[in-house]
N, C-alpha and C positions, 0 to 999 in steps of 0.2 A: 323913866321906862324899865321895865324889868327885862334882864339881859336874856336873850333866848336860850342861852346854856343852861340857864336854871331851870329849864322845862324839859331837858332832855334826858331821859333816863340813861343811866350809866350802861346798863344792859343793852339797850338800843344802840348806843355809841359803840360799845365794844362788839356786839354782833355784825354791826354795818362794817367797821373797820378790819374785822378779821374774816368777812366772807369771801368766797374764791374771786369775786369780781372786782373787790378793792385791794383785799391783802396789806393794807396799810398798817395793821396793828404788828404784823409779823417783821415787815420792814422797819419800822420804827424801833422796834425791840433791837434789831440788828445794829441799827444806827445809833440807839442809846449805848451799847455794849462798847461802841468804837469811842464815843464822845466822853464817856465816863473814865476812860482809859488813857486819854490823849494828852492831858496837860497835867502840870505838877500842882494842883490845887489840893486844899484840904477842906474847903465849903464849897458845895454847889448848890445853886437855886434852879429848881426845875420849874418853868412857867408853863402854866397849862397842864398840870400832872395828871388830870383826869383820875383814872383809876389806878395810877402808878405804874403803867406798862412800861419795863426796863429797869426799875429800882431794884430788880434782883440781881442785877449787875454792881452794885455799889460795894466797893472793897471798904469794909469797915476799919481796917488797918491804914487806909489812906484818907478816908473821909472822917472829920470829927463833927460835920454838920451837914445834914441834907434838908433844904428848905423845899416843900411841896406846895406850890402855890395854885390856886384855882379860885374861881368865883362861885363855884357851886359846893356847898358844905356838905353835901350827901356824898359826892366824889370823896370829899377828903376823909369822910369817916370810914369809908371803903378802904382807902389807902392806908390808914391806920390799922384796919383789922388785918389786911393782906400782909402787911410789911411790920408786924410788931415785933419780928425779930432784931429791927434795926433800932429798937429801944429808944433812947432819949437822943440820938443822933437825929432822928428824923422829926421834923418839925413842919406841923402842916398849917398854912395860913390861908384863911379865907377871905381874899382880897379882889376888890374890882380894880383892875390896874387902870382903868380908864379915869378913875375918879379917887382912887386912894394909895397910889404908888408911893407916897411920902412915907407909909408905914412899912416898906419893906427895909429889911436889915441889909447889911453888907455881905457880900458872898465873893470868893475868890473867882467863881466860875458859874456862867449863867447858861442853862440849856432852854431853848425856846423852840419847840417843834410844832409846827402847824398852830403857832400862836400869833406872829404878827399879821396873819389873815384877819383876825378877829379884834385887833387893836389900832392897826395902821402904823405907819413909819414913825410919826411924830410921837405918839403914845409910847411906843417901844424905845424911842430916844430918852424920854422922860425916866423910864423905868432903869434903863441903863445908867443915867447919870444919878440916880438914887442908889442902886446896888453898888456901883463901881467896881464891877469885876475886871480881874486882869484878862480874862479870856472869855470869848461868847462862842457859842455853837448854835447855829440856827438850822432849823428845817423846814424849808417851804416847799410847796407843791407848784409843780408847772403843768398847766391845763393843756389839754389838746383843743379845747372847743370852749363854749360860754359857760357851760356847766360845771361848777367846782364841786359838787357833790358828786360822788360817782353812783352808778346804778345798783340798787340792792332792794331786797324786802323791805328795809328799814328807811329807805330814802325819804320818805315824807315827814319822819321824824326830826328832819333838818331844815323844813321849809323856812322856820323863822330866821335862819342864819344870814338869809338874804340882806337883811336890814344892817347888818353888822359887818359883812364880808368886804374885804379889800384885796385886791389882785396884787400880789407881791412879785417883783421882778428883782433878779440877781442885781443888776446894774444900779437901779435904784436903793437896794438895801446897801450896796456898797458905798454910795455917795452919802446917805443919811448916816452911816456909821463912821465914815470919815470925818464929817462934819462935827461930830462929837469927840474926835480923837482915837478912834479904832481903826487900824489897819487891816485890811483884809488879808488872810493868810492863804487860804485853798478852799476849793469846792470839790465836792464827791457826789456823783450822780447815782441814785437808787431808782432803776427802773419798776413801774408796776404793770400789773397785768392789762389795764386798759388803755396803754398807750401814754399814761400820764407818767410823771416820774417825780421824786423828791430830790431835792437838791439840799446838801449840807454845806453850809457855808460858815467858815470859822474866822473869827477876828480877834485881835491882841491890843490892849491899851497901848497906846504911844507914850502914856505917862508913867512916871514911877509913882507906885501906889504906897 
């Protein structure tokens, strides 16, 4: 089955996410700035990088490798254009995490914002066991009703996502991360204009890597 993310135009995604009723692109950008400056990592993997929102906060004196991972090759081509200033530090990888996680390289730090919702807890565990990061920072959406896609003129561009969406809860995420040796560090809430909120949850490996 073709993943529905391959059928969503990046322009529709970004216009929806930045609209006044959603505002998630802006909030995620602020979140990424915090995430990228929180831990002593020299390599970072951004899962579900889309168009690269937040990569402008990469400190090239700190990071020697930035992996942008997405299932949509067109998204990654746009990332390479937008962030050509990162040069060889930026490495874009077109990978279906549900089937090809074994192709992922290792990284000190994994950022996964609005990603676990589309692969599920168990697949995310497999990804983390492959990448073996010291630190993980996840952005998950807490909904106020049954609809996980917020209202906007671009709403119907996302109709296909119902087939792969998983509702993620912080307690369950903690349990699944604990099962693979990652201890919960902290969570921060980012309110959204429609009553929903994003929660940033951070974890650290309990093992010496």
